[in-house]
Every structure is written in structure tokens, then in C-alpha cells.
N, C-alpha and C positions, 0 to 999 in steps of 0.2 A: 578298545574295541573298534572294529572296522566292519565294512560290508562283507569281507572275507569271500569275495567272489560272487556274491549275490547279483542277480540281474536287476538293474535299477533303471526304470523308465523316467526320463526327464521330458516334460512337455514345454520347457522354456524355449522361446523363439529368438528374441533379440540378443540374449546373452547365452545362447546355446553352447558355444565353445567353452565359455567360462564355467558353466554348470558341469559340463562333461569333465573338465579338468579337475574340478572339486570332487566329483564322484570317483574318478580314477585314483586320486590321491588317497581316498578313504578305502581303496581296495574293491571298488564295485565294478561290475561289467556294465558299461553304459549302453542304453538304448535311447538314442536321441530322436525325439518325435516332435519337431516344431509344430505348434498347434494353432498359430494364428498369424495374421498380418494386419497392420494398422490400416484403418479406413479413415479418410479425412472426415472430421466430425460434421462438416456441412453436408456430407453425403448421406443424409438421413431423411429420405422423402416422406416416410410415414410420420416422423416427428413434425415436419412442417405442415403436412396435411392435417394432423391433429391440432396444431396451433391455430390454423386458419379456422377450423370448425369451432374450436373452443372460444376463440375471440368473437365468433358470431353467435355465441350462446347455444350451440347445438348439443352440448352435453349436459345432462342432468347430474351425472355421477362420474367420478374418475377414481379408478382403483390403482394404487401403486404397490407393486410386488416386491421390489428390492431397493435398498438404499443406493447401490451402485447405479442401477438403471434410472432412478429418480435424478441423480446428479448428472448422468449422461444426457438425459432428456433436457434438463435445464440448460446445460452448456450448448447443446445443439440449437435450441430455440433462441438462445441469446446471440447466436451468430447472425440472426435476421431481425430480432425484436429487441427493444430496449431492456436493460436490466430491470427486473422487478415486474415486467409485463406478465410473465407466466404466473407468478404468485397472485397478482391482482386478478387475473382471469380465473384462476382456480377458486378464488373466494366466492365466485358466483355459482359454484357447483357443490354438491355433496362429495367430500373427499374421504376415501377409505384407504387404510394402510394394512398390509399383511405383516404386521409385527413391528418391532421397535426400530429397525434400521431405516425403512422408508419414513416412518413417523418422525425420526430425529431430523431428517433432511427437511421434511415439510415444516417442522417447528422452526428450523433455522430460517425458512422462507416466510414464517409468520402466516402460514396457511392453516385455517381451522380444520380439524380432523373430525369427521362425523363418527367414526368408529375405528378401533384398532383390533385386529384379530389377536386373541390371547395365545399363550404358549400351547402347543409347540409351533404356532405360527404357520400352519400349513393352509392349503386351499380349503380344507374342510372347516377350520375355525373361521376363515374369512367368510365362507358362505353362511355360516351360522350367525355371524354378527350383522350381515346385511339382509337376512331373511325377514320378510315383513315390511321392508322399507320400499318406497317407491323409487326404483332404480332408473326407469326410463331409458334414455339413450346413455349408455355407459361406455366409457373408454377404459381400457385395461393396458397399463404400461407393462411391456414384456422386456426381458433382458436375458438372452440365452434361449433355452428351449421353451417353446410355447407350452402353456399349462392347459391341456385339452380338457381335463376334468373340471377345472375352475370355469372355463368358458361355457361348457355344457351346463354346469350348475347355475350360473348366472342367467342363462337363457331359460332354464326351467323356472327360475324365480321371476321371469317376466322382463328381463333386461334385453334391450336391443344393443348387442355388444359390438364394439369396434376395437380391435387390437392395435396397439401402437408399439411396433418393434423398434427398439432403440439399440444402437450398437456403435461401438468404436473399433470393433475388430471383426475381421472376416476370416474364413478358413484360409489356410496357406494355399498357394497356387499348386504346389506339389503335395498331394494328399497321401502318397504312398507310405512315407515314414509313419504318419499318424494311423493309417490303416493297419500297418504291420504291428504297431504297438497295441492296437485294439485286439488284434488276433492273438498276440502273445499273452495278453492279460486274460482274454476269454479262455484260452487253452491252459491257463495256470502255469505258463512258462516264464513269467516275470514275478519277482519276489517283492519289489518295492516300487511304488509310484509316487513321484514328487510333483506336487502342484504348487505353482508360484503365483498364479493369478486366477481370478474367479471364472473367467470365460473358458479356461482350458478344459474343465470337465464337460461343459456344454458342447464344445467342439469335438471332444473325444467321443461322446455318446452320439452326436449327430453323424459322425463318420461311421461309427459302429452300427447305427440304425440303417444306414444305406447298404451295409453289407449283411444285414439281417442278424447281427450278433449283439445287439444292445443289451438284452437280458443277460447273456453270457458274460459280457464285459463287466456289467455291474456285479454279477456274482463273483467274478474273478477278483475285482477290487475288494470286495468284502472279505475275501479269504486271504488277502495279502496285506502287506504293510502300506498304509496310505499316510502320507505326510502333507500337511498344509502349512504354508508360510505364515498365515495370519488370519484374523477374524473374517475379512471379506471373502477370502477363498474358502474358509471353513463354512461360511453361510451358504455358498454355492454348492459345496459338497453335500451339506445336510439337506438341501432342497432335493437331492437325488437319493436320499436315504443312506448317505455315507458319513460315518463318524470318523474323523481322522484319528489315527493312532498316535500321531506326534504333531505338536505345534511347537516350534522352537522358542527358546527364551527371548530371542530377538528376531524380528521379521526380516531377516537377511538370508541370502542364499547360503553363505558359508556356515551360518549357524544351523540352517535347515539340514544341510548335508551332513555336517559333523554330528549333530545330535541324533539324526536318523540312523547314521552308521553305528553309533554306539548302542542303540536299542533294537535295531532291526532283527538280529538273529533271535534274540529272546522273544520278541513279539511274534515273529513268524512261528517259532516253536509252540508258543501258547495257542495260537490260532489253529495250528495243525492238530494239537492234542484235543482241542475243543471240537474240531470237526470229526475226529475219530470217535470221540465219546458220543457224538450225536448220530454216528453211523453214516456220515457223508463220505 
């Protein structure tokens, strides 16, 4: 089985030519939409501002939303502070985790966790586990798109919230390929979307939102075949309500493309039948 001419969107940046060649080899029509560029890890001003205030005892509570973001925050802070400084400072605050991924990183750091949001690990469960606690000055680690509902909910519970945006990647300088990909997906003109890292979905939706088509882009993704290279990327997709149709047997680009090509036509047909049955 192959893509048999299906239009396949790749958001890969650094290895974009290699990904395109793999898709062509499997019979796909490639739409290359580089989605990010690397930012030096020391260029994280919000991370350092957070560290300065944390060290001064300014935060009563700290909320970690993603495992990827927790690691990125740690690496950024360790470019200016000694190893172990962040963990020691966090032990003086009440620390909360939105699910098992950030909790696992915090346990590695030997940071006590006051509460972990239960499945399905959304902002709603997180608000439920912190309700009734004295949150005080609360820092919220973000990675990717800000969670407006969570921030509003924490403020309703009495928290004085400071968001800490942590990033290792920024949008590409040339946004037009990514904008075009969003338009194709929103219009239902792309059949397959391949995601190879977690930040790609955040950047796609950020660009779509600028053009006023975020909801249409999400709807388009749900009606087409979405493939994720592995667990971290899947976690990011699920945060936006997207359940990948395919995760390859090995987290490598060649496996991702080959296994998606083998299943894409059948998956697309099933989704179309379901949409017709629902009257869409």
C-alpha cells in the first residue's frame, strides 16, 4: 500500500527534504510546511525572571503543565544557576502537575508534588485538584499555546497568576508555507498530516489563529489522517483534542511515513463514511 497520490502535509523543518523524499517514495503529493526554527536555550527571559522570583521566595505555588516544558525550563535555568538549584527552590513551594508527564520529571528532580491531576489530565482536572487550597502567588509553566481557561480558573480560585513561557523553538521566519498548510487543512484539501515533534501543532494553530481559521484547521485535522511520531508529540496533539490515527512501531521518520502510507487510504475512507453517517 502507498499514499496513492494523497496530499500529505509535513511540518518537519530541519529534515524537511528527507521527509519530502520519503513521502514521494511512498506515492504521496508533498506539502512541505516547515513549522519552527531553533532558539538558543538561554534566550528565555520569562524563565530567568521566574527563577529570580522563585529564589526570592515569591511563589507559593508552581504548576507544571507538560513534561517537555518542565525539562526545557530546567535546562534553561541551569545555563545560569547551578545544577539542582531549581529543585531545591521548588521544594519551598507547593508544586502541582497536570498529569504523569510533568510528574515524572519532577520525581526525577526529587521535588515533592502536592497534587497531580487525574486522567484525562486536562485543565479541568487540574483545577479540581487545587480547588480549596491556598494558592497565593502561583507560577504556571507553559509550553506552546497558553491555556486561557486554566489561567482564568486559577484566578477565580484566588490565585495571583504569573505565566512562565518556556520555549526552545520559535516560528519560522517565512510563515507562508505554514499558513498555506493551515488553509489547505481548513478547506479539507489535504488528506494526511504528519507531526514529528510536539511544538509543530502549537505553531500550526498559532499561525491559523492569526488568519482566523484555527477552529476550521482543527476541524480539518479531525476529519483527515493524523500521524504522530511518538508519545511526546501525541501528548501535544491530545492537548488540542486530536487523537492520532497512527503512531509508528518505531519513533523514526521512515517508519512514520511507511506505516502511515500503508494505512492512510483505509483510515480516510472510514472517516469519510463516519462523517456521511453523521450528516456532515
